[in-house]
C-alpha positions as CSV (number, residue, x, y, z in Angstrom):
1,X,73.2,-73.1,-83.4
2,X,70.7,-73.5,-80.6
3,X,71.2,-73.4,-76.8
4,X,68.9,-75.2,-74.4
5,X,68.4,-72.5,-71.6
6,X,66.4,-73.4,-68.5
7,X,62.9,-71.9,-68.3
8,X,62.3,-69.3,-65.5
9,X,59.1,-69.0,-63.7
10,X,57.6,-66.2,-66.0
11,X,58.6,-68.2,-69.1
12,X,57.0,-71.4,-67.5
13,X,53.8,-69.5,-67.0
14,X,53.5,-68.6,-70.5
15,X,54.7,-72.0,-71.7
16,X,52.1,-73.9,-69.5
17,X,48.9,-71.7,-70.8
18,X,50.0,-72.4,-74.3
19,X,50.9,-76.0,-74.0
20,X,48.0,-77.1,-72.0
21,X,45.6,-75.8,-74.6
22,X,47.6,-77.1,-77.6
23,X,48.0,-80.6,-75.9
24,X,44.1,-80.6,-75.4
25,X,43.6,-79.8,-79.0
26,X,45.9,-82.4,-80.2
27,X,44.3,-85.1,-77.9
28,X,40.9,-84.3,-79.3
29,X,42.2,-84.2,-83.1
30,X,43.5,-87.7,-82.5
31,X,40.3,-88.9,-81.2
32,X,41.6,-89.6,-77.6
33,X,39.3,-86.9,-75.9
34,X,36.0,-85.3,-76.5
35,X,36.6,-81.8,-77.8
36,X,34.4,-80.2,-75.0
37,X,36.5,-81.9,-72.2
38,X,40.0,-81.6,-73.8
39,X,41.2,-78.6,-71.9
40,X,40.1,-79.9,-68.6
41,X,41.7,-83.3,-69.2
42,X,44.9,-81.6,-70.5
43,X,45.1,-79.3,-67.4
44,X,44.7,-82.6,-65.1
45,X,47.5,-84.3,-66.8
46,X,49.8,-81.3,-66.6
47,X,48.9,-81.0,-63.0
48,X,49.7,-84.6,-62.2
49,X,52.9,-84.7,-64.3
50,X,54.2,-81.3,-62.9
51,X,52.9,-81.1,-59.3
52,X,55.5,-78.8,-58.3
53,X,55.4,-76.8,-61.7
54,X,58.7,-75.8,-63.1
55,X,60.5,-77.3,-60.0
56,X,59.1,-80.8,-60.4
57,X,62.0,-83.2,-59.5
58,X,63.6,-85.1,-62.6
59,X,61.5,-82.8,-65.1
60,X,63.5,-80.3,-67.2
61,X,61.9,-77.6,-69.1
62,X,64.0,-75.4,-71.7
63,X,63.5,-72.6,-73.9
64,X,65.4,-73.2,-77.0
65,X,67.4,-70.1,-78.0
66,X,69.2,-69.2,-81.2
67,X,72.8,-68.6,-80.1
68,X,73.4,-66.1,-82.7
69,X,70.4,-63.9,-82.3
70,X,69.3,-64.7,-78.8
71,X,66.0,-65.2,-80.0
72,X,63.6,-67.9,-78.5
73,X,62.7,-70.4,-81.2
74,X,60.8,-72.9,-79.2
75,X,60.7,-75.1,-76.2
76,X,61.5,-78.6,-74.9
77,X,60.3,-80.6,-71.8
78,X,61.8,-84.0,-70.8
79,X,61.6,-86.3,-67.8
80,X,64.5,-88.4,-66.5
81,X,63.5,-91.8,-65.4
82,X,65.2,-94.7,-63.9
83,X,68.5,-95.3,-62.0
84,X,70.5,-98.2,-63.8
85,X,68.9,-97.7,-67.1
86,X,68.3,-94.1,-67.4
87,X,65.8,-92.9,-69.9
88,X,64.6,-89.5,-71.0
89,X,61.0,-89.0,-72.1
90,X,60.3,-86.1,-74.2
91,X,56.8,-84.7,-73.1
92,X,56.9,-81.5,-75.2
93,X,58.9,-80.2,-78.0
94,X,58.0,-77.2,-80.3
95,X,59.8,-75.1,-82.7
96,X,57.6,-71.8,-83.2
97,X,56.0,-71.8,-86.5
98,X,58.0,-68.7,-87.8
99,X,61.3,-70.5,-87.1
100,X,60.4,-73.9,-88.7
101,X,62.3,-75.3,-91.6
102,X,65.6,-74.0,-90.6
103,X,67.2,-77.0,-88.9
104,X,66.5,-76.0,-85.3
105,X,64.7,-79.3,-84.4
106,X,67.6,-81.5,-85.4
107,X,69.9,-79.4,-83.6
108,X,67.8,-79.4,-80.4
109,X,67.7,-83.3,-80.7
110,X,71.3,-83.3,-81.0
111,X,71.8,-81.1,-78.0
112,X,69.4,-83.2,-76.1
113,X,71.7,-86.1,-76.8
114,X,74.6,-84.5,-75.3
115,X,72.6,-83.4,-72.2
116,X,71.4,-87.1,-72.0
117,X,75.1,-88.3,-72.3
118,X,76.1,-86.1,-69.6
119,X,73.4,-87.2,-67.3
120,X,74.0,-90.8,-68.0
121,X,70.8,-91.3,-69.8
122,X,71.0,-94.3,-72.3
123,X,67.6,-93.9,-74.2
124,X,65.6,-91.0,-75.4
125,X,61.8,-91.9,-75.7
126,X,58.9,-89.8,-77.0
127,X,55.3,-90.0,-78.2
128,X,54.1,-88.3,-81.4
129,X,50.6,-88.2,-82.7
130,X,49.9,-90.2,-85.7
131,X,48.6,-87.2,-87.6
132,X,51.8,-85.3,-87.2
133,X,53.7,-86.7,-90.1
134,X,56.2,-83.8,-90.2
135,X,57.3,-84.6,-86.6
136,X,57.4,-88.4,-87.4
137,X,59.8,-87.9,-90.5
138,X,62.0,-85.6,-88.4
139,X,62.4,-88.1,-85.6
140,X,63.0,-91.0,-88.1
141,X,65.7,-88.8,-89.8
142,X,67.4,-88.4,-86.2
143,X,67.4,-92.0,-85.5
144,X,64.4,-92.7,-83.6
145,X,62.5,-95.9,-84.3
146,X,58.8,-96.8,-83.6
147,X,58.7,-99.2,-80.7
148,X,54.9,-99.4,-80.4
149,X,52.2,-98.3,-82.8
150,X,48.5,-97.9,-81.9
151,X,46.1,-97.6,-84.7
152,X,42.3,-96.7,-84.7
153,X,39.3,-96.3,-87.1
154,X,36.8,-93.7,-86.5
155,X,33.3,-95.0,-87.2
156,X,30.8,-92.1,-87.8
């Protein structure tokens, strides 16, 4: 069983250094950004989205912790939007590689649903890169449906 535990400042610093780099790499891999500018562009997006870092209003950053072993197995970041029809948008979600395949991801999404219900959130949304078929299959199994699809063909 997993627990969503709010990140502290030190954990956020570690998270940020890894996640900015990873996001830049994913954007370059998807063909959205040139590889040589990806890290800079990723940092700009994170700075814009989290101007007050961990303490940015309506942004929730969690360590995902295995309740039995108390080991950190990943992280989750979502933003709460709206007033009447509240929505949660998952900006970042990762189960560390050595912990994958154990059902943690499904447990996290179920735990997030409970958090969402408690906060009056009616919809959970997310973005997933088209090349991440493993994540797409996970989200579909957990009840997420495609609402928009962008497609591209690379010409070399």
